[in-house]
C-alpha atoms as one frame of an Amber mdcrd trajectory, in Angstrom:
protein
   2.550   9.295   0.616   0.992  10.164   3.943  -2.287   8.881   2.536  -0.810
   5.396   2.179   0.262   5.463   5.817  -3.211   6.621   6.835  -4.825   3.756
   4.913  -2.500   1.242   6.594  -3.137   2.710  10.051  -6.903   2.659   9.555
  -6.868  -0.948   8.356  -4.831  -1.980  11.384  -7.175  -0.088  13.741 -10.004
  -2.072  12.166  -8.218  -5.266  13.208  -6.647  -6.260   9.908  -3.175  -7.796
   9.847  -0.233  -5.993   8.240  -0.377  -7.936   4.972  -4.057  -7.133   4.508
  -3.454  -3.490   5.410  -0.669  -3.313   2.815  -2.888  -4.898   0.163  -5.633
  -2.362   0.873  -3.103   0.488   0.670  -1.693  -0.861  -2.595  -5.089  -1.181
  -4.239  -6.024   2.310  -3.065  -2.777   3.805  -4.370  -3.027   1.941  -7.676
  -6.574   3.241  -8.131  -5.575   6.831  -7.350  -2.426   6.600  -9.504  -4.210
   5.380 -12.590  -2.496   3.591 -15.473   0.549   5.904 -15.447   1.601   6.619
 -11.860   3.861   9.555 -11.063   7.445   8.606 -10.080   6.738   8.965  -6.354
   3.628   6.821  -6.663   5.514   4.187  -8.663   8.208   4.041  -5.972   5.559
   3.665  -3.277   3.843   0.862  -5.203   7.164  -0.953  -5.584   7.947  -0.496
  -1.883   4.578  -1.974  -0.928   5.171  -4.889  -3.322   8.563  -5.542  -1.713
   7.048  -5.498   1.770   4.325  -7.916   0.703   6.925 -10.267  -0.807   8.970
 -10.114   2.398   5.911 -10.927   4.505   5.058 -13.928   2.340   8.488 -15.516
   2.796
């Protein structure tokens, strides 16, 4: 999932906050994963969702 980290890093370099960077990474991963993500992709999507929930609290 190095690509997810790269997307987050790029978004932050562009001045976006962490929540926005995570949303961009999630949308990118969901697009690449398609309707039936592989187990590793599904775990990454869930991890991003958890981080977004934690940030919104």
